[in-house]
Every structure is written in structure tokens, then in C-alpha cells.
C-alpha angles and dihedrals in degrees: 000000000000118000125179118218115227121258118209126208094186137027114243088351092281113058128064112262099249094044091050091052089050091052090050090048094050092046090050091050090050093048095046091047090054090049091050088053092050094049092044088054089049091053092048096048100031093244122165111238125164116223116240101192113177087345099303132105116246119181103217137127120284092244091060089048091055091048092051092050091046089054089050091051091050094050092045089052086052089052093050094046092046092049093047094048096032092237107164097195092060091048091050091050090053091044093055093041093053092047089051094049093048092050090047093048091047089051091051090048093051091048092048090048091052092049089046091237096124121095114232092220090066094063094094090049091049092048094049093046092047092048094050093047093048090048090053090049091052090048092052090046090051091049091050091051091046091051091048094052097040092077092063120090120223121223129207097258094179091058091050091048094053096044099035105219105007124207122203120218121239091259092053098256118141117223116260115268095192118085111205114239113226108211118164 
């Protein structure tokens, strides 16, 4: 079965694509920095927090939680820098990293659902987090495609069709395609 992935020209139907990705990147950096602070506080004062990583519950140590969020901050900084400077390799690295983390978190959610570990009340949080992350992935994919095709120049194909093989003068003037009709 063939399924086309959506391509977006704008972020949230109102912002330009690159600017929307930058807003998402900065908000992610802010959120993940706050989460690093919370889990660092938990480690320092022996608090019991439960990690909500990409919306799902994962029962791991607090040190691993901080490491996962630090990796997210680093990759989101890579996204922001790549979007600012229009560096496609950085955007691709973030794109593949975010696909990998979403697949891994979905796998953990399915396994926790099977083992009946997952709380039902977290389903809306999981759905919203998954939706936002998938939307960001589609935005980054659309920006990558847009950056790949922006280097190509477009020609006036209608003019070439009418004239056959068209030659441009030295001063950049195309030959006339209209033949005057002499009616007297």
C-alpha cells in the first residue's frame, strides 16, 4: 500500500515553515531544560518522580532520565542551529534521532500496555505528545524537501514549448513569439 506523507508549507497554518520549526525547537529546549532541573532536584533530594518521556511512563533511574533529557536538549540545539544556518545535515540528524526516539517510546508503551503497567489516565498525554512529535518530524521533513528543491532553477516551459528550442540574445531578450498579422 502506498501512502504519501504530508508536506507542509507553513507551520500551524500561519507561520513560515522555518520560523515555526525554530519556535518548536526553542520551546523543546525550554521544556527539556525544566525537566532536567526537576530530575536533578529529584536526585539531590531523593524524591520519587516518574519519567514522562514523549508522553509515556518509563520506570528507570533518575540519572538515566537526566541523561535522556540532556540528549534531547543537545539534539534540539542541533535542530535550532541547523534551521538558523540552513544546514541540512544537522536537520537530518535531528530528523533521524526524533524518529528513533518516537519508535522506541512507542515500543515501550506497547510493552507496558501488554504487561498492564500503563495507567489509562496517561493515554491523552501520550496521544498529545506523540502528535506534537510527529508534527515536528513532518515539519522538519517538509523543510528538508523544500531546501533540497530550492537549489533548482525553474524555466519557462511554456515559452520553450511554443518556440521549440529558444535562444536568448546576448542582452537577455527572448525572441518575439507573436507574428504580426498583416490585414489591410
